[in-house]
C-alpha positions as CSV (number, residue, x, y, z in Angstrom):
1,X,0.0,0.0,0.0
2,X,3.1,2.2,0.0
3,X,2.6,2.6,-3.7
4,X,-0.9,4.1,-3.1
5,X,0.4,6.6,-0.6
6,X,3.3,7.6,-3.0
7,X,1.0,8.0,-6.0
8,X,-1.7,9.8,-4.0
9,X,0.8,12.2,-2.5
10,X,1.9,13.0,-6.0
11,X,-1.6,13.6,-7.2
12,X,-2.3,15.9,-4.3
13,X,1.0,17.9,-4.5
14,X,0.4,18.4,-8.3
15,X,-3.2,19.5,-7.8
16,X,-4.3,16.7,-10.2
17,X,-7.9,16.6,-9.0
18,X,-8.3,20.4,-9.5
19,X,-8.1,19.8,-13.3
20,X,-10.4,16.9,-13.4
21,X,-14.2,16.5,-13.3
22,X,-15.8,14.5,-10.4
23,X,-16.2,11.5,-12.7
24,X,-12.6,11.7,-13.9
25,X,-11.3,12.1,-10.4
26,X,-13.3,9.1,-9.2
27,X,-11.9,7.0,-12.0
28,X,-8.4,8.1,-11.1
29,X,-8.8,7.3,-7.4
30,X,-10.6,4.0,-7.8
31,X,-8.3,2.8,-10.6
32,X,-5.3,3.5,-8.3
33,X,-7.0,1.6,-5.4
34,X,-7.6,-1.4,-7.8
35,X,-4.0,-1.4,-9.0
36,X,-2.8,-1.3,-5.4
37,X,-4.9,-4.3,-4.3
38,X,-7.5,-2.6,-2.1
39,X,-10.7,-4.6,-1.7
40,X,-12.9,-2.3,0.4
41,X,-13.6,1.4,0.9
42,X,-14.9,2.3,4.4
43,X,-16.5,5.7,4.1
44,X,-17.7,7.9,7.0
45,X,-21.2,9.3,6.8
46,X,-21.4,12.8,8.4
47,X,-19.3,15.5,6.7
48,X,-17.9,12.8,4.4
49,X,-20.6,10.9,2.4
50,X,-22.8,13.9,3.1
51,X,-21.7,17.5,3.2
52,X,-23.7,18.4,6.4
53,X,-23.7,16.7,9.8
54,X,-26.7,14.9,11.2
55,X,-25.7,15.1,14.8
56,X,-26.1,11.3,14.8
57,X,-29.8,11.1,14.2
58,X,-32.6,13.2,12.6
59,X,-36.2,13.6,11.7
60,X,-36.5,13.1,8.0
61,X,-39.5,15.3,7.8
62,X,-37.6,18.2,9.4
63,X,-34.0,17.7,8.4
64,X,-34.5,17.0,4.7
65,X,-31.6,19.3,3.7
66,X,-29.2,17.0,5.6
67,X,-30.4,14.0,3.7
68,X,-30.1,15.8,0.4
69,X,-26.5,16.7,0.9
70,X,-24.7,13.6,-0.4
71,X,-21.7,15.1,-2.2
72,X,-21.2,15.0,-6.0
73,X,-17.8,13.4,-5.5
74,X,-19.2,10.6,-3.4
75,X,-21.8,10.0,-6.1
76,X,-19.1,9.9,-8.7
77,X,-17.1,7.4,-6.6
78,X,-20.1,5.2,-6.1
79,X,-20.9,5.3,-9.8
80,X,-17.3,4.3,-10.6
81,X,-17.4,1.5,-8.0
82,X,-20.2,-0.2,-9.9
83,X,-17.6,-1.4,-12.4
84,X,-15.1,-2.4,-9.8
85,X,-14.5,-5.3,-7.5
86,X,-13.9,-2.9,-4.6
87,X,-16.8,-3.0,-2.1
88,X,-18.2,0.1,-0.5
89,X,-19.1,0.2,3.2
90,X,-20.3,3.1,5.4
91,X,-18.7,3.3,8.9
92,X,-20.4,5.8,11.2
93,X,-21.0,6.7,14.8
94,X,-24.6,7.3,14.0
95,X,-25.8,4.5,16.2
96,X,-29.5,3.4,16.0
97,X,-29.3,2.4,19.7
98,X,-29.5,6.1,20.4
99,X,-33.0,6.5,19.0
100,X,-34.3,2.9,19.4
101,X,-38.1,2.9,19.4
102,X,-38.4,6.6,18.7
103,X,-41.5,7.5,16.5
104,X,-39.8,10.0,14.2
105,X,-36.0,10.0,14.5
106,X,-33.8,7.8,12.3
107,X,-30.2,6.9,12.6
108,X,-27.6,4.4,11.4
109,X,-28.5,2.3,8.3
110,X,-32.0,3.9,7.9
111,X,-30.4,7.4,7.8
112,X,-27.8,6.4,5.3
113,X,-30.5,4.8,3.0
114,X,-32.6,7.9,3.4
115,X,-29.7,10.0,2.3
116,X,-29.3,7.9,-0.8
117,X,-33.0,8.3,-1.6
118,X,-33.3,12.0,-1.0
119,X,-30.0,12.8,-2.8
120,X,-30.9,10.5,-5.7
121,X,-27.6,8.7,-5.2
122,X,-27.4,5.2,-6.8
123,X,-24.7,3.7,-4.6
124,X,-24.2,0.0,-4.0
125,X,-23.4,0.2,-0.2
126,X,-22.7,-3.4,0.9
127,X,-23.3,-2.7,4.6
128,X,-23.6,0.1,7.1
129,X,-21.6,-0.3,10.3
130,X,-23.2,2.1,12.7
131,X,-21.7,2.0,16.2
132,X,-20.9,4.7,18.7
133,X,-18.3,3.2,21.0
134,X,-19.4,5.0,24.1
135,X,-22.8,3.3,23.8
136,X,-21.0,-0.1,24.1
137,X,-18.8,0.3,27.1
138,X,-20.9,-1.4,29.7
139,X,-21.0,-5.2,30.1
140,X,-24.8,-5.3,29.4
141,X,-24.1,-3.6,26.1
142,X,-20.8,-5.0,24.8
143,X,-21.8,-8.6,25.6
144,X,-24.7,-8.2,23.1
145,X,-22.0,-8.0,20.4
146,X,-20.0,-10.9,21.8
147,X,-17.2,-8.6,23.0
148,X,-15.2,-9.4,26.1
149,X,-14.7,-5.7,27.0
150,X,-15.8,-2.2,26.0
151,X,-15.8,-1.4,22.3
152,X,-12.5,0.4,21.4
153,X,-12.7,4.1,20.6
154,X,-12.3,5.2,17.0
155,X,-13.5,2.9,14.2
156,X,-11.4,-0.1,15.0
157,X,-14.5,-2.2,15.7
158,X,-16.2,-1.1,12.5
159,X,-13.1,-1.9,10.4
160,X,-12.3,-5.3,12.0
161,X,-16.0,-6.3,11.6
162,X,-15.7,-5.7,7.8
163,X,-12.7,-8.0,7.9
164,X,-14.5,-10.8,9.7
165,X,-17.7,-10.4,7.8
166,X,-16.2,-10.2,4.3
167,X,-12.9,-12.0,4.5
168,X,-10.7,-9.0,3.8
169,X,-7.6,-7.9,5.7
170,X,-7.0,-4.6,7.3
171,X,-4.4,-3.6,4.8
172,X,-6.9,-4.1,2.0
173,X,-9.3,-1.4,3.4
174,X,-9.0,2.3,2.9
175,X,-10.9,4.6,5.3
176,X,-12.2,7.9,4.1
177,X,-13.1,10.1,7.2
178,X,-13.2,13.7,8.3
179,X,-12.1,13.0,11.8
180,X,-8.3,13.1,12.2
181,X,-8.4,10.9,15.2
182,X,-10.3,8.2,13.4
183,X,-7.8,8.3,10.6
184,X,-4.9,8.0,13.0
185,X,-6.5,5.2,14.9
186,X,-7.2,3.3,11.6
187,X,-3.5,3.7,10.5
188,X,-2.4,2.4,13.9
189,X,-4.1,-0.9,13.1
190,X,-2.9,-1.2,9.5
191,X,-5.6,0.6,7.6
192,X,-4.8,3.3,5.0
193,X,-6.7,6.5,5.6
194,X,-7.7,9.5,3.5
195,X,-8.5,12.5,5.6
196,X,-11.4,14.7,4.4
197,X,-10.3,18.3,5.2
198,X,-13.4,20.1,4.0
199,X,-17.1,19.8,4.4
200,X,-17.9,16.5,2.8
201,X,-16.0,14.3,0.4
202,X,-14.3,16.4,-2.3
203,X,-11.4,14.9,-4.2
204,X,-9.7,18.3,-4.1
205,X,-9.8,18.3,-0.3
206,X,-8.3,14.9,0.5
207,X,-5.1,14.6,2.5
208,X,-2.7,11.8,3.7
209,X,-1.6,11.8,7.3
210,X,2.1,11.7,6.5
């Protein structure tokens, strides 16, 4: 995966994505991922897949603008992935446990699917991993997931769950996230990370950690 980092650093330093359309940029990125042997993209939801931030849950009848804010570059990436063997996952802290049983609020997978609907985004998302670690730090909670202790902070659980569920290794996953700590945590366990520096995924606003 060193080749990916080397090439991506070159793309960024040369401002390559500034001269390309969203579709062209998506093709450039996904093709590089394919050539470097990646099998999965783990993409954050708030301020990454969507430009806005949901706060973890929302009322779709009130917060429609949030659900309509899937970024054009995410849509372009999802379109390009339809012709790729790379699988797309969403990894988010938007945990449905927070609004369990609520009449109006949605979170987690339901919120991600609603964003696809209201943004008219035709993305093949294999699975949504929606866990907020602090909700899973007591024995009564973490044992529900078969864990022996509190869920680790960051997105370590999300990423390792992708590995166990879909037979990929950590070094075959790339995380795209707007939280620097999540990116650092991912890299500490062997996952390559792309840091989203702006409001939502834009190819011109991606950065490597080092």
